[in-house]
PDB file of N, CA, C, O and CB in Angstrom:
ATOM      1  N   MET A   1     -53.961 -51.210 -22.734  1.00  0.00           N
ATOM      2  CA  MET A   1     -53.104 -52.036 -21.746  1.00  0.00           C
ATOM      3  C   MET A   1     -53.785 -53.408 -21.859  1.00  0.00           C
ATOM      4  O   MET A   1     -53.118 -54.439 -21.782  1.00  0.00           O
ATOM      5  CB  MET A   1     -53.092 -51.428 -20.111  1.00  0.00           C
ATOM      6  N   ARG A   2     -54.980 -53.416 -22.024  1.00  0.00           N
ATOM      7  CA  ARG A   2     -55.644 -54.731 -21.966  1.00  0.00           C
ATOM      8  C   ARG A   2     -55.281 -55.838 -23.010  1.00  0.00           C
ATOM      9  O   ARG A   2     -55.217 -57.049 -22.795  1.00  0.00           O
ATOM     10  CB  ARG A   2     -57.055 -54.488 -22.074  1.00  0.00           C
ATOM     11  N   THR A   3     -55.073 -55.228 -24.096  1.00  0.00           N
ATOM     12  CA  THR A   3     -54.666 -56.050 -25.253  1.00  0.00           C
ATOM     13  C   THR A   3     -53.211 -56.575 -25.118  1.00  0.00           C
ATOM     14  O   THR A   3     -52.920 -57.727 -25.439  1.00  0.00           O
ATOM     15  CB  THR A   3     -54.803 -55.221 -26.556  1.00  0.00           C
ATOM     16  N   ALA A   4     -52.279 -55.658 -24.614  1.00  0.00           N
ATOM     17  CA  ALA A   4     -50.867 -56.104 -24.161  1.00  0.00           C
ATOM     18  C   ALA A   4     -50.927 -57.081 -23.166  1.00  0.00           C
ATOM     19  O   ALA A   4     -50.319 -58.151 -23.212  1.00  0.00           O
ATOM     20  CB  ALA A   4     -50.032 -54.994 -23.622  1.00  0.00           C
ATOM     21  N   VAL A   5     -51.689 -56.697 -22.233  1.00  0.00           N
ATOM     22  CA  VAL A   5     -51.684 -57.876 -20.770  1.00  0.00           C
ATOM     23  C   VAL A   5     -52.246 -59.211 -21.464  1.00  0.00           C
ATOM     24  O   VAL A   5     -51.708 -60.282 -21.184  1.00  0.00           O
ATOM     25  CB  VAL A   5     -52.992 -57.346 -19.173  1.00  0.00           C
ATOM     26  N   ALA A   6     -53.324 -59.163 -22.369  1.00  0.00           N
ATOM     27  CA  ALA A   6     -54.006 -60.311 -22.821  1.00  0.00           C
ATOM     28  C   ALA A   6     -53.081 -61.133 -23.553  1.00  0.00           C
ATOM     29  O   ALA A   6     -53.413 -62.295 -23.784  1.00  0.00           O
ATOM     30  CB  ALA A   6     -55.167 -59.984 -23.628  1.00  0.00           C
ATOM     31  N   ASP A   7     -51.991 -60.712 -23.946  1.00  0.00           N
ATOM     32  CA  ASP A   7     -51.017 -61.520 -24.717  1.00  0.00           C
ATOM     33  C   ASP A   7     -50.371 -62.671 -23.847  1.00  0.00           C
ATOM     34  O   ASP A   7     -49.945 -63.714 -24.343  1.00  0.00           O
ATOM     35  CB  ASP A   7     -49.886 -60.573 -25.275  1.00  0.00           C
ATOM     36  N   GLY A   8     -50.347 -62.407 -22.661  1.00  0.00           N
ATOM     37  CA  GLY A   8     -49.846 -63.273 -21.547  1.00  0.00           C
ATOM     38  C   GLY A   8     -48.329 -63.248 -21.345  1.00  0.00           C
ATOM     39  O   GLY A   8     -47.776 -64.142 -20.704  1.00  0.00           O
ATOM     40  N   GLY A   9     -47.643 -62.214 -21.895  1.00  0.00           N
ATOM     41  CA  GLY A   9     -46.231 -62.089 -21.614  1.00  0.00           C
ATOM     42  C   GLY A   9     -45.943 -61.820 -20.061  1.00  0.00           C
ATOM     43  O   GLY A   9     -46.827 -61.393 -19.320  1.00  0.00           O
ATOM     44  N   ARG A  10     -44.832 -62.059 -19.685  1.00  0.00           N
ATOM     45  CA  ARG A  10     -44.376 -61.769 -18.468  1.00  0.00           C
ATOM     46  C   ARG A  10     -44.307 -60.381 -17.818  1.00  0.00           C
ATOM     47  O   ARG A  10     -44.407 -60.168 -16.610  1.00  0.00           O
ATOM     48  CB  ARG A  10     -43.280 -62.230 -18.483  1.00  0.00           C
ATOM     49  N   ARG A  11     -44.133 -59.517 -18.725  1.00  0.00           N
ATOM     50  CA  ARG A  11     -44.171 -57.901 -18.414  1.00  0.00           C
ATOM     51  C   ARG A  11     -44.729 -57.238 -19.532  1.00  0.00           C
ATOM     52  O   ARG A  11     -44.615 -57.676 -20.677  1.00  0.00           O
ATOM     53  CB  ARG A  11     -42.718 -57.215 -18.143  1.00  0.00           C
ATOM     54  N   VAL A  12     -45.391 -56.089 -19.209  1.00  0.00           N
ATOM     55  CA  VAL A  12     -45.977 -54.859 -20.077  1.00  0.00           C
ATOM     56  C   VAL A  12     -45.257 -53.775 -19.700  1.00  0.00           C
ATOM     57  O   VAL A  12     -44.813 -53.679 -18.555  1.00  0.00           O
ATOM     58  CB  VAL A  12     -47.519 -54.510 -19.888  1.00  0.00           C
ATOM     59  N   SER A  13     -45.050 -52.753 -20.727  1.00  0.00           N
ATOM     60  CA  SER A  13     -44.372 -51.557 -20.499  1.00  0.00           C
ATOM     61  C   SER A  13     -45.315 -50.472 -21.143  1.00  0.00           C
ATOM     62  O   SER A  13     -46.114 -50.811 -22.016  1.00  0.00           O
ATOM     63  CB  SER A  13     -42.884 -51.593 -21.107  1.00  0.00           C
ATOM     64  N   VAL A  14     -45.229 -49.264 -20.745  1.00  0.00           N
ATOM     65  CA  VAL A  14     -46.060 -48.177 -21.396  1.00  0.00           C
ATOM     66  C   VAL A  14     -44.984 -47.144 -21.586  1.00  0.00           C
ATOM     67  O   VAL A  14     -44.130 -46.948 -20.721  1.00  0.00           O
ATOM     68  CB  VAL A  14     -47.385 -47.616 -20.480  1.00  0.00           C
ATOM     69  N   HIS A  15     -45.027 -46.493 -22.710  1.00  0.00           N
ATOM     70  CA  HIS A  15     -44.050 -45.478 -23.137  1.00  0.00           C
ATOM     71  C   HIS A  15     -44.854 -44.328 -23.466  1.00  0.00           C
ATOM     72  O   HIS A  15     -45.815 -44.440 -24.227  1.00  0.00           O
ATOM     73  CB  HIS A  15     -43.152 -45.911 -24.331  1.00  0.00           C
ATOM     74  N   LEU A  16     -44.487 -43.105 -22.883  1.00  0.00           N
ATOM     75  CA  LEU A  16     -45.119 -41.843 -23.447  1.00  0.00           C
ATOM     76  C   LEU A  16     -44.154 -40.843 -23.901  1.00  0.00           C
ATOM     77  O   LEU A  16     -43.047 -40.655 -23.396  1.00  0.00           O
ATOM     78  CB  LEU A  16     -45.996 -41.183 -22.444  1.00  0.00           C
ATOM     79  N   ALA A  17     -44.699 -40.165 -24.971  1.00  0.00           N
ATOM     80  CA  ALA A  17     -43.930 -38.989 -25.410  1.00  0.00           C
ATOM     81  C   ALA A  17     -44.832 -37.988 -25.834  1.00  0.00           C
ATOM     82  O   ALA A  17     -45.997 -38.254 -26.130  1.00  0.00           O
ATOM     83  CB  ALA A  17     -42.970 -39.282 -26.496  1.00  0.00           C
ATOM     84  N   ASP A  18     -44.288 -36.693 -25.886  1.00  0.00           N
ATOM     85  CA  ASP A  18     -45.102 -35.413 -26.285  1.00  0.00           C
ATOM     86  C   ASP A  18     -44.439 -34.669 -27.392  1.00  0.00           C
ATOM     87  O   ASP A  18     -43.208 -34.668 -27.369  1.00  0.00           O
ATOM     88  CB  ASP A  18     -45.270 -34.408 -25.066  1.00  0.00           C
ATOM     89  N   GLN A  19     -44.976 -34.104 -28.252  1.00  0.00           N
ATOM     90  CA  GLN A  19     -44.629 -33.205 -29.326  1.00  0.00           C
ATOM     91  C   GLN A  19     -45.816 -32.465 -29.944  1.00  0.00           C
ATOM     92  O   GLN A  19     -46.888 -32.980 -30.262  1.00  0.00           O
ATOM     93  CB  GLN A  19     -43.930 -33.962 -30.374  1.00  0.00           C
ATOM     94  N   ASP A  20     -45.448 -31.109 -30.073  1.00  0.00           N
ATOM     95  CA  ASP A  20     -46.569 -30.327 -30.740  1.00  0.00           C
ATOM     96  C   ASP A  20     -48.094 -30.638 -30.201  1.00  0.00           C
ATOM     97  O   ASP A  20     -49.022 -31.015 -30.917  1.00  0.00           O
ATOM     98  CB  ASP A  20     -46.507 -30.660 -32.307  1.00  0.00           C
ATOM     99  N   ARG A  21     -48.141 -30.429 -28.969  1.00  0.00           N
ATOM    100  CA  ARG A  21     -49.195 -30.343 -28.107  1.00  0.00           C
ATOM    101  C   ARG A  21     -50.131 -31.708 -28.336  1.00  0.00           C
ATOM    102  O   ARG A  21     -51.359 -31.645 -28.274  1.00  0.00           O
ATOM    103  CB  ARG A  21     -49.962 -28.945 -28.379  1.00  0.00           C
ATOM    104  N   GLN A  22     -49.443 -32.897 -28.597  1.00  0.00           N
ATOM    105  CA  GLN A  22     -49.987 -34.139 -28.738  1.00  0.00           C
ATOM    106  C   GLN A  22     -49.132 -35.132 -27.899  1.00  0.00           C
ATOM    107  O   GLN A  22     -47.920 -34.922 -27.856  1.00  0.00           O
ATOM    108  CB  GLN A  22     -50.070 -34.503 -30.205  1.00  0.00           C
ATOM    109  N   ALA A  23     -49.572 -36.031 -27.331  1.00  0.00           N
ATOM    110  CA  ALA A  23     -49.104 -37.224 -26.554  1.00  0.00           C
ATOM    111  C   ALA A  23     -49.170 -38.525 -27.304  1.00  0.00           C
ATOM    112  O   ALA A  23     -50.172 -38.846 -27.942  1.00  0.00           O
ATOM    113  CB  ALA A  23     -49.913 -37.374 -25.308  1.00  0.00           C
ATOM    114  N   LEU A  24     -48.182 -39.207 -27.228  1.00  0.00           N
ATOM    115  CA  LEU A  24     -47.902 -40.671 -27.937  1.00  0.00           C
ATOM    116  C   LEU A  24     -47.904 -41.615 -26.749  1.00  0.00           C
ATOM    117  O   LEU A  24     -46.961 -41.522 -25.962  1.00  0.00           O
ATOM    118  CB  LEU A  24     -46.338 -40.800 -28.828  1.00  0.00           C
ATOM    119  N   ILE A  25     -48.795 -42.453 -26.543  1.00  0.00           N
ATOM    120  CA  ILE A  25     -48.942 -43.584 -25.608  1.00  0.00           C
ATOM    121  C   ILE A  25     -48.879 -44.944 -26.330  1.00  0.00           C
ATOM    122  O   ILE A  25     -49.676 -45.309 -27.195  1.00  0.00           O
ATOM    123  CB  ILE A  25     -50.277 -43.463 -24.844  1.00  0.00           C
ATOM    124  N   VAL A  26     -47.729 -45.714 -25.819  1.00  0.00           N
ATOM    125  CA  VAL A  26     -47.637 -46.984 -26.511  1.00  0.00           C
ATOM    126  C   VAL A  26     -47.413 -48.124 -25.419  1.00  0.00           C
ATOM    127  O   VAL A  26     -46.496 -48.065 -24.600  1.00  0.00           O
ATOM    128  CB  VAL A  26     -46.438 -46.942 -27.600  1.00  0.00           C
ATOM    129  N   ALA A  27     -48.310 -49.138 -25.479  1.00  0.00           N
ATOM    130  CA  ALA A  27     -48.146 -50.420 -24.557  1.00  0.00           C
ATOM    131  C   ALA A  27     -47.549 -51.480 -25.533  1.00  0.00           C
ATOM    132  O   ALA A  27     -47.782 -51.684 -26.725  1.00  0.00           O
ATOM    133  CB  ALA A  27     -49.675 -50.988 -23.851  1.00  0.00           C
ATOM    134  N   LEU A  28     -46.716 -52.086 -24.662  1.00  0.00           N
ATOM    135  CA  LEU A  28     -45.710 -53.072 -25.319  1.00  0.00           C
ATOM    136  C   LEU A  28     -46.005 -54.373 -24.380  1.00  0.00           C
ATOM    137  O   LEU A  28     -46.091 -54.342 -23.152  1.00  0.00           O
ATOM    138  CB  LEU A  28     -43.941 -52.492 -25.268  1.00  0.00           C
ATOM    139  N   SER A  29     -46.155 -55.615 -25.280  1.00  0.00           N
ATOM    140  CA  SER A  29     -46.417 -56.628 -24.424  1.00  0.00           C
ATOM    141  C   SER A  29     -45.149 -57.415 -24.278  1.00  0.00           C
ATOM    142  O   SER A  29     -45.115 -58.226 -23.352  1.00  0.00           O
ATOM    143  CB  SER A  29     -47.558 -57.432 -24.886  1.00  0.00           C
ATOM    144  N   HIS A  30     -44.144 -57.301 -25.024  1.00  0.00           N
ATOM    145  CA  HIS A  30     -42.724 -57.953 -24.601  1.00  0.00           C
ATOM    146  C   HIS A  30     -43.032 -59.372 -24.813  1.00  0.00           C
ATOM    147  O   HIS A  30     -42.421 -60.123 -24.053  1.00  0.00           O
ATOM    148  CB  HIS A  30     -42.181 -57.656 -22.955  1.00  0.00           C
ATOM    149  N   LEU A  31     -43.949 -60.014 -25.785  1.00  0.00           N
ATOM    150  CA  LEU A  31     -44.005 -61.519 -26.067  1.00  0.00           C
ATOM    151  C   LEU A  31     -43.692 -61.488 -27.517  1.00  0.00           C
ATOM    152  O   LEU A  31     -44.479 -61.031 -28.346  1.00  0.00           O
ATOM    153  CB  LEU A  31     -45.482 -62.291 -25.717  1.00  0.00           C
ATOM    154  N   PRO A  32     -42.576 -61.962 -27.798  1.00  0.00           N
ATOM    155  CA  PRO A  32     -42.112 -62.199 -29.117  1.00  0.00           C
ATOM    156  C   PRO A  32     -42.915 -63.402 -29.933  1.00  0.00           C
ATOM    157  O   PRO A  32     -43.444 -64.309 -29.292  1.00  0.00           O
ATOM    158  CB  PRO A  32     -40.603 -62.522 -28.990  1.00  0.00           C
ATOM    159  N   GLY A  33     -42.964 -63.368 -31.086  1.00  0.00           N
ATOM    160  CA  GLY A  33     -43.529 -64.426 -31.921  1.00  0.00           C
ATOM    161  C   GLY A  33     -45.018 -64.393 -32.010  1.00  0.00           C
ATOM    162  O   GLY A  33     -45.611 -65.442 -32.259  1.00  0.00           O
ATOM    163  N   LEU A  34     -45.726 -63.194 -31.815  1.00  0.00           N
ATOM    164  CA  LEU A  34     -47.147 -63.199 -31.824  1.00  0.00           C
ATOM    165  C   LEU A  34     -47.620 -63.009 -33.507  1.00  0.00           C
ATOM    166  O   LEU A  34     -46.930 -62.511 -34.397  1.00  0.00           O
ATOM    167  CB  LEU A  34     -47.706 -61.912 -30.760  1.00  0.00           C
ATOM    168  N   ALA A  35     -48.776 -63.476 -33.608  1.00  0.00           N
ATOM    169  CA  ALA A  35     -49.394 -63.460 -35.144  1.00  0.00           C
ATOM    170  C   ALA A  35     -49.624 -62.045 -35.312  1.00  0.00           C
ATOM    171  O   ALA A  35     -49.376 -61.250 -34.405  1.00  0.00           O
ATOM    172  CB  ALA A  35     -50.885 -64.359 -35.418  1.00  0.00           C
ATOM    173  N   ALA A  36     -50.127 -61.665 -36.531  1.00  0.00           N
ATOM    174  CA  ALA A  36     -50.650 -60.407 -36.788  1.00  0.00           C
ATOM    175  C   ALA A  36     -51.412 -59.501 -35.764  1.00  0.00           C
ATOM    176  O   ALA A  36     -52.388 -60.046 -35.249  1.00  0.00           O
ATOM    177  CB  ALA A  36     -51.421 -60.609 -37.770  1.00  0.00           C
ATOM    178  N   ALA A  37     -51.222 -58.583 -35.486  1.00  0.00           N
ATOM    179  CA  ALA A  37     -52.037 -57.774 -34.484  1.00  0.00           C
ATOM    180  C   ALA A  37     -53.505 -57.615 -34.829  1.00  0.00           C
ATOM    181  O   ALA A  37     -53.862 -57.325 -35.971  1.00  0.00           O
ATOM    182  CB  ALA A  37     -51.451 -56.379 -34.346  1.00  0.00           C
ATOM    183  N   GLY A  38     -54.210 -57.778 -33.994  1.00  0.00           N
ATOM    184  CA  GLY A  38     -55.709 -57.550 -34.126  1.00  0.00           C
ATOM    185  C   GLY A  38     -56.006 -56.003 -34.078  1.00  0.00           C
ATOM    186  O   GLY A  38     -55.147 -55.190 -33.735  1.00  0.00           O
ATOM    187  N   THR A  39     -57.340 -55.643 -34.465  1.00  0.00           N
ATOM    188  CA  THR A  39     -57.789 -54.333 -34.393  1.00  0.00           C
ATOM    189  C   THR A  39     -58.903 -54.067 -33.547  1.00  0.00           C
ATOM    190  O   THR A  39     -59.550 -53.020 -33.564  1.00  0.00           O
ATOM    191  CB  THR A  39     -58.076 -53.906 -35.590  1.00  0.00           C
ATOM    192  N   ALA A  40     -59.122 -55.118 -32.754  1.00  0.00           N
ATOM    193  CA  ALA A  40     -60.521 -54.856 -31.752  1.00  0.00           C
ATOM    194  C   ALA A  40     -60.334 -53.808 -30.939  1.00  0.00           C
ATOM    195  O   ALA A  40     -61.382 -53.245 -30.623  1.00  0.00           O
ATOM    196  CB  ALA A  40     -60.930 -56.047 -30.739  1.00  0.00           C
ATOM    197  N   ALA A  41     -59.308 -53.340 -30.477  1.00  0.00           N
ATOM    198  CA  ALA A  41     -58.965 -52.277 -29.348  1.00  0.00           C
ATOM    199  C   ALA A  41     -59.210 -50.740 -30.121  1.00  0.00           C
ATOM    200  O   ALA A  41     -59.623 -49.731 -29.550  1.00  0.00           O
ATOM    201  CB  ALA A  41     -57.148 -52.497 -28.748  1.00  0.00           C
ATOM    202  N   LEU A  42     -58.887 -50.843 -31.377  1.00  0.00           N
ATOM    203  CA  LEU A  42     -58.921 -49.205 -32.217  1.00  0.00           C
ATOM    204  C   LEU A  42     -60.183 -48.521 -31.945  1.00  0.00           C
ATOM    205  O   LEU A  42     -60.195 -47.357 -31.544  1.00  0.00           O
ATOM    206  CB  LEU A  42     -58.852 -49.269 -34.033  1.00  0.00           C
ATOM    207  N   PRO A  43     -61.194 -49.168 -32.139  1.00  0.00           N
ATOM    208  CA  PRO A  43     -62.562 -48.156 -32.097  1.00  0.00           C
ATOM    209  C   PRO A  43     -62.612 -47.841 -30.461  1.00  0.00           C
ATOM    210  O   PRO A  43     -63.039 -46.734 -30.136  1.00  0.00           O
ATOM    211  CB  PRO A  43     -64.269 -49.054 -32.737  1.00  0.00           C
ATOM    212  N   GLU A  44     -62.308 -48.512 -29.703  1.00  0.00           N
ATOM    213  CA  GLU A  44     -62.263 -48.103 -28.189  1.00  0.00           C
ATOM    214  C   GLU A  44     -61.410 -46.910 -28.232  1.00  0.00           C
ATOM    215  O   GLU A  44     -61.847 -45.795 -27.948  1.00  0.00           O
ATOM    216  CB  GLU A  44     -61.635 -49.269 -27.134  1.00  0.00           C
ATOM    217  N   LEU A  45     -60.334 -47.109 -28.546  1.00  0.00           N
ATOM    218  CA  LEU A  45     -59.242 -45.863 -28.437  1.00  0.00           C
ATOM    219  C   LEU A  45     -59.673 -44.616 -29.385  1.00  0.00           C
ATOM    220  O   LEU A  45     -59.208 -43.506 -29.124  1.00  0.00           O
ATOM    221  CB  LEU A  45     -57.620 -46.406 -28.969  1.00  0.00           C
ATOM    222  N   THR A  46     -60.438 -44.764 -30.333  1.00  0.00           N
ATOM    223  CA  THR A  46     -60.843 -43.589 -31.053  1.00  0.00           C
ATOM    224  C   THR A  46     -62.081 -43.013 -30.194  1.00  0.00           C
ATOM    225  O   THR A  46     -62.219 -41.806 -29.995  1.00  0.00           O
ATOM    226  CB  THR A  46     -61.234 -43.954 -32.637  1.00  0.00           C
ATOM    227  N   GLY A  47     -62.849 -43.861 -29.769  1.00  0.00           N
ATOM    228  CA  GLY A  47     -63.960 -43.359 -28.747  1.00  0.00           C
ATOM    229  C   GLY A  47     -63.505 -42.743 -27.537  1.00  0.00           C
ATOM    230  O   GLY A  47     -64.294 -42.091 -26.851  1.00  0.00           O
ATOM    231  N   LEU A  48     -62.135 -42.909 -27.165  1.00  0.00           N
ATOM    232  CA  LEU A  48     -61.742 -42.223 -25.836  1.00  0.00           C
ATOM    233  C   LEU A  48     -61.147 -40.876 -26.361  1.00  0.00           C
ATOM    234  O   LEU A  48     -60.736 -40.040 -25.556  1.00  0.00           O
ATOM    235  CB  LEU A  48     -60.587 -43.144 -24.868  1.00  0.00           C
ATOM    236  N   GLY A  49     -61.100 -40.665 -27.698  1.00  0.00           N
ATOM    237  CA  GLY A  49     -60.445 -39.248 -28.282  1.00  0.00           C
ATOM    238  C   GLY A  49     -59.033 -39.311 -28.839  1.00  0.00           C
ATOM    239  O   GLY A  49     -58.314 -38.313 -28.892  1.00  0.00           O
ATOM    240  N   ALA A  50     -58.618 -40.648 -29.299  1.00  0.00           N
ATOM    241  CA  ALA A  50     -57.519 -40.679 -29.885  1.00  0.00           C
ATOM    242  C   ALA A  50     -57.647 -40.211 -31.372  1.00  0.00           C
ATOM    243  O   ALA A  50     -58.515 -40.712 -32.086  1.00  0.00           O
ATOM    244  CB  ALA A  50     -57.014 -41.945 -29.711  1.00  0.00           C
ATOM    245  N   VAL A  51     -56.757 -39.217 -31.864  1.00  0.00           N
ATOM    246  CA  VAL A  51     -56.630 -38.731 -33.217  1.00  0.00           C
ATOM    247  C   VAL A  51     -55.962 -39.502 -34.128  1.00  0.00           C
ATOM    248  O   VAL A  51     -55.931 -39.219 -35.325  1.00  0.00           O
ATOM    249  CB  VAL A  51     -56.054 -37.580 -33.246  1.00  0.00           C
ATOM    250  N   SER A  52     -55.316 -40.648 -33.550  1.00  0.00           N
ATOM    251  CA  SER A  52     -54.754 -41.542 -34.333  1.00  0.00           C
ATOM    252  C   SER A  52     -54.232 -42.754 -33.546  1.00  0.00           C
ATOM    253  O   SER A  52     -53.550 -42.518 -32.550  1.00  0.00           O
ATOM    254  CB  SER A  52     -53.754 -40.899 -35.077  1.00  0.00           C
ATOM    255  N   CYS A  53     -54.481 -44.017 -33.888  1.00  0.00           N
ATOM    256  CA  CYS A  53     -54.187 -45.142 -33.120  1.00  0.00           C
ATOM    257  C   CYS A  53     -53.848 -46.369 -34.195  1.00  0.00           C
ATOM    258  O   CYS A  53     -54.123 -46.370 -35.395  1.00  0.00           O
ATOM    259  CB  CYS A  53     -55.459 -45.454 -32.114  1.00  0.00           C
ATOM    260  N   GLY A  54     -53.234 -47.322 -33.501  1.00  0.00           N
ATOM    261  CA  GLY A  54     -52.811 -48.441 -34.389  1.00  0.00           C
ATOM    262  C   GLY A  54     -52.077 -49.609 -33.600  1.00  0.00           C
ATOM    263  O   GLY A  54     -51.637 -49.420 -32.466  1.00  0.00           O
ATOM    264  N   THR A  55     -51.972 -50.775 -34.234  1.00  0.00           N
ATOM    265  CA  THR A  55     -51.261 -51.817 -33.368  1.00  0.00           C
ATOM    266  C   THR A  55     -50.439 -52.627 -34.435  1.00  0.00           C
ATOM    267  O   THR A  55     -50.827 -52.682 -35.602  1.00  0.00           O
ATOM    268  CB  THR A  55     -52.358 -52.827 -32.463  1.00  0.00           C
ATOM    269  N   ASP A  56     -49.228 -53.292 -33.981  1.00  0.00           N
ATOM    270  CA  ASP A  56     -48.554 -53.887 -34.888  1.00  0.00           C
ATOM    271  C   ASP A  56     -47.664 -54.820 -33.986  1.00  0.00           C
ATOM    272  O   ASP A  56     -47.473 -54.577 -32.794  1.00  0.00           O
ATOM    273  CB  ASP A  56     -47.846 -52.896 -35.832  1.00  0.00           C
ATOM    274  N   THR A  57     -47.181 -55.810 -34.584  1.00  0.00           N
ATOM    275  CA  THR A  57     -46.122 -56.806 -33.918  1.00  0.00           C
ATOM    276  C   THR A  57     -44.636 -56.625 -34.419  1.00  0.00           C
ATOM    277  O   THR A  57     -44.363 -56.209 -35.544  1.00  0.00           O
ATOM    278  CB  THR A  57     -46.544 -58.355 -34.244  1.00  0.00           C
ATOM    279  N   ALA A  58     -43.867 -56.919 -33.632  1.00  0.00           N
ATOM    280  CA  ALA A  58     -42.409 -56.822 -33.927  1.00  0.00           C
ATOM    281  C   ALA A  58     -41.698 -57.830 -33.156  1.00  0.00           C
ATOM    282  O   ALA A  58     -42.400 -58.576 -32.473  1.00  0.00           O
ATOM    283  CB  ALA A  58     -41.837 -55.444 -33.614  1.00  0.00           C
ATOM    284  N   GLU A  59     -40.260 -58.017 -33.133  1.00  0.00           N
ATOM    285  CA  GLU A  59     -39.486 -58.768 -32.407  1.00  0.00           C
ATOM    286  C   GLU A  59     -39.704 -58.618 -31.066  1.00  0.00           C
ATOM    287  O   GLU A  59     -39.530 -59.618 -30.369  1.00  0.00           O
ATOM    288  CB  GLU A  59     -38.279 -58.578 -32.691  1.00  0.00           C
ATOM    289  N   ASP A  60     -40.053 -57.572 -30.531  1.00  0.00           N
ATOM    290  CA  ASP A  60     -40.192 -57.343 -29.174  1.00  0.00           C
ATOM    291  C   ASP A  60     -41.562 -57.338 -28.581  1.00  0.00           C
ATOM    292  O   ASP A  60     -41.749 -56.962 -27.424  1.00  0.00           O
ATOM    293  CB  ASP A  60     -39.605 -56.178 -28.906  1.00  0.00           C
ATOM    294  N   GLY A  61     -42.564 -57.770 -29.397  1.00  0.00           N
ATOM    295  CA  GLY A  61     -43.993 -58.175 -28.998  1.00  0.00           C
ATOM    296  C   GLY A  61     -44.972 -57.128 -29.718  1.00  0.00           C
ATOM    297  O   GLY A  61     -44.630 -56.319 -30.580  1.00  0.00           O
ATOM    298  N   ARG A  62     -46.214 -57.299 -29.209  1.00  0.00           N
ATOM    299  CA  ARG A  62     -47.247 -56.494 -29.838  1.00  0.00           C
ATOM    300  C   ARG A  62     -47.188 -54.986 -29.247  1.00  0.00           C
ATOM    301  O   ARG A  62     -46.991 -54.791 -28.048  1.00  0.00           O
ATOM    302  CB  ARG A  62     -48.696 -57.185 -29.579  1.00  0.00           C
ATOM    303  N   ARG A  63     -47.331 -54.170 -29.969  1.00  0.00           N
ATOM    304  CA  ARG A  63     -47.390 -52.650 -29.695  1.00  0.00           C
ATOM    305  C   ARG A  63     -48.809 -52.230 -29.981  1.00  0.00           C
ATOM    306  O   ARG A  63     -49.359 -52.546 -31.036  1.00  0.00           O
ATOM    307  CB  ARG A  63     -46.337 -51.778 -30.627  1.00  0.00           C
ATOM    308  N   VAL A  64     -49.387 -51.538 -29.072  1.00  0.00           N
ATOM    309  CA  VAL A  64     -50.654 -50.647 -29.291  1.00  0.00           C
ATOM    310  C   VAL A  64     -50.401 -49.262 -29.121  1.00  0.00           C
ATOM    311  O   VAL A  64     -49.732 -48.950 -28.136  1.00  0.00           O
ATOM    312  CB  VAL A  64     -51.775 -50.983 -28.353  1.00  0.00           C
ATOM    313  N   TRP A  65     -50.787 -48.401 -29.854  1.00  0.00           N
ATOM    314  CA  TRP A  65     -50.450 -47.229 -29.904  1.00  0.00           C
ATOM    315  C   TRP A  65     -51.643 -46.121 -29.976  1.00  0.00           C
ATOM    316  O   TRP A  65     -52.603 -46.392 -30.698  1.00  0.00           O
ATOM    317  CB  TRP A  65     -49.597 -47.211 -30.926  1.00  0.00           C
ATOM    318  N   ALA A  66     -51.635 -45.062 -29.365  1.00  0.00           N
ATOM    319  CA  ALA A  66     -52.567 -43.880 -29.606  1.00  0.00           C
ATOM    320  C   ALA A  66     -51.875 -42.441 -29.491  1.00  0.00           C
ATOM    321  O   ALA A  66     -50.896 -42.237 -28.773  1.00  0.00           O
ATOM    322  CB  ALA A  66     -53.752 -43.952 -28.549  1.00  0.00           C
ATOM    323  N   VAL A  67     -52.440 -41.557 -30.209  1.00  0.00           N
ATOM    324  CA  VAL A  67     -52.069 -40.189 -30.307  1.00  0.00           C
ATOM    325  C   VAL A  67     -53.112 -39.401 -29.775  1.00  0.00           C
ATOM    326  O   VAL A  67     -54.213 -39.571 -30.299  1.00  0.00           O
ATOM    327  CB  VAL A  67     -51.763 -39.783 -31.652  1.00  0.00           C
ATOM    328  N   LEU A  68     -53.023 -38.523 -28.797  1.00  0.00           N
ATOM    329  CA  LEU A  68     -54.161 -37.791 -28.099  1.00  0.00           C
ATOM    330  C   LEU A  68     -53.679 -36.300 -28.163  1.00  0.00           C
ATOM    331  O   LEU A  68     -52.506 -36.005 -27.932  1.00  0.00           O
ATOM    332  CB  LEU A  68     -54.435 -38.335 -26.472  1.00  0.00           C
ATOM    333  N   ASP A  69     -54.608 -35.401 -28.477  1.00  0.00           N
ATOM    334  CA  ASP A  69     -54.367 -33.952 -28.548  1.00  0.00           C
ATOM    335  C   ASP A  69     -54.301 -33.647 -26.963  1.00  0.00           C
ATOM    336  O   ASP A  69     -55.057 -34.214 -26.173  1.00  0.00           O
ATOM    337  CB  ASP A  69     -55.617 -33.068 -29.432  1.00  0.00           C
ATOM    338  N   LEU A  70     -53.261 -32.635 -26.541  1.00  0.00           N
ATOM    339  CA  LEU A  70     -53.250 -32.231 -25.317  1.00  0.00           C
ATOM    340  C   LEU A  70     -53.929 -30.936 -25.095  1.00  0.00           C
ATOM    341  O   LEU A  70     -53.982 -30.452 -23.964  1.00  0.00           O
ATOM    342  CB  LEU A  70     -52.006 -32.217 -24.909  1.00  0.00           C
TER     343      LEU A  70
END
């Protein structure tokens, strides 16, 4: 969430999904036109137990995501 909020957009959304005893959590900044996504948050997500995580940018803003075992 910190990464999405730091982008300075007017809103942030969080999306949750589960499948095969794993949860996907995505934070979206909704600020279009951002430069390539940084990876500073990824070691912290891994330290919190994420089995997979990443960040990217698209037309709808920056996405930071993590997959956690349930």
